[in-house]
N, C-alpha and C positions, 0 to 999 in steps of 0.2 A: 625371313625371321620367324622363329617358332612362336606360336601364340595359341590361345584357346578360341580364337574368333570363329564364330559360326555365322555364315551369311544368312540374312533374313531381311524382312521388310516390316518389322514390328515398330511400334512407337519408340521403343528404346534404341533400336538400330538407327532410326532416323534422327534422333537427338544429337546435337553436337557433343563432341567428347568433353569439352570444357564444362558444359552444363551437367553432364553425368558425374564428372569428378567432383564438382562443387556439391551437387545433391548428395553424393555418397558421403562426403566429409560431414555434411550437416546431419545425415541420418546416422552415421557412425557415432557422432557425439551424442545424439539423442538416445541411441540404444545404450550407450555406455552409462548415461546419466539416469535415464528414465526406466530402463528395464532391469532394475536392481531387485525385483521381486519375481516370484514364479508367474504371477499374473501379468506383470509387465513384459516378461520374457515371452509368455504365450502370445501376447498382442504383437510383439516384434516378429515372432515366428510366422504368424498369420499374414502380417504385412509383407514379409519376405516372400511367402508363397504367392501373394498377389502381384508383387513386383516381377517375379519370375514369369508369371502368366502374362504380364504386360510385355515381357520380352519374347514371348512365344515359346517359353519352355515350361514343361510340366514338372510335377513332383519328382519324377525319375531323375531328371537332370539336377535338381536341387539336392537330392540325396547323393548323387554321384559326386557332386562338388564337396559335400560335407564329408563323405567317406575318404576323399583324397587327403584329408588332414587328420585321419583317425588317430595316428600315433601321437600327433601333437596334442590332440584332445585327451588321450589316455594319460600322457605325461602331466599335462596341466591339472587334470582332475585328481589324479593320485597325489600329486604334490600338495594341492589345496586341501584334500581330505585329511592330511596330517595336521594342518593348523586351523582349519575352519570347520564349522558345522556342515553336514552333508548338503542341506538345502542351499546354503551360501555358495559352496564349492560348485554345485551343479548349475546354479544361476550364473555365476561368474564365467564358467566354461561355456555355457549356452550363449552368453552375450558375445564371446569371442567367435564362436561358430557362426552366429548370425552375421557379424561384421565381415568375416572372411568370405562367407558365401555370397554376400552382397558385393564384395570387392571382385569376386570371380565373375559376377554378372557384367561388370564393366568390360573385362577382356573377352567375354562371350559375345558382346554386342558392339564392340569397338575395335577397329584395326589398331595394332600397336603404333604405327607411325602417327595416326591421328591423336592418340594419347600423348605421345612424346611431343608433338607439335603444340598441343594445348598446354602442356607443362612448361615448355620453353617460353611460349607467349605469356603465360601467367606470371612467370618469374622475371620477365624482361625488365620491369621497373627496378628490380633489385641490382641491376648492373651498376647503378650509381653507388651502391654499397660494397661493390667488389665481388658480387656473386657472378658465377658463370652459368647461365641457363643451359648452354649447350652441354656443359660437363654434367649437370644434374640430369639432363635428358639421357645422356650416355649411360650414367649409372643406373637410371631407371630401366633403360633398354636391356642392359646386361642382367639386371635382377630378374626382369620378366623372362628373359631367355634362359636364365640359369635354372628356373624352376622345373620346366619339362626335361631339361638335360639331366638334372640330378634324379628326377623321377625315372628317367630311362636307365640311369646307372643302377637304381634300386631294383628295377625289373630284371636287368641283366644279371645282377648278383643272385636274385632269387632263382632264376632259371638255371644258372650255373650250379648253385647249391643242390637243386633238385636233381640235376643230371649226375651229380657226384654222390647222391644218396645222403647228403647232409640234411639234418633236420632244419627246416627253414624257420627262422624266428628273428625278432629284433636284436637279440644278443649276438647272433652269428652274422648279422648284416651290418652292424654299426661300423666296425673297424674297416672292412673293405669299402664301404660307402664313403667314409671319411678320407681314405687314401685316394680313391678315384676323384672325389670332389676337389681335394687339394691339388692333385696333379692337373685337373682341368683348369683350376684357377691360375696355377703357375704358367700353363701354356697360354692362357688368355692374356695374362700380364705380359708375357714375352711378345705376343702378337701385337698388343697395344703399344708397347715400347718400340717395337720395330717400325710402327707407323707414326712415331713421334708424339703419341698421346702421353701426357705426363699425369 
């Protein structure tokens, strides 16, 4: 299975997946509620750097994870600048970046099967209410796997456009990326249906 996992022996690598997921949920809520000002966002950013160091990663890896979502950040920021003051728009976008970068740290320090097992165990009590933990785990696995696959599509599109002398940019890549992503989802749906997954 494709993942971002990096082998290591740090404190975060040794923590159980369930503990990391719960800690992330608490931190994400705290960042969303408490980092509503530039000062609060600065504190959250410093803490994020410290947590990355705890996982054995330096600022370079943190920046790499942030740059991976640069287009999402650009769209969010430009959209908010239309309706909100610049400081508020920057703070809101910064909070999202901090949460996403922290979420990336889970996949950097935890194998995907361990994450899925933890989610299934955590949701097991909900079986009585009709929930299917295995189905939730499958959806999570497909989501995690789809991210690098779609990133690979984007890379292939950029390389093909460069080879043809086409000017590379978001406006020339969106339609091919959508087409390739939809085709991939159709093939995945057919494969799951062939295996009896409803």
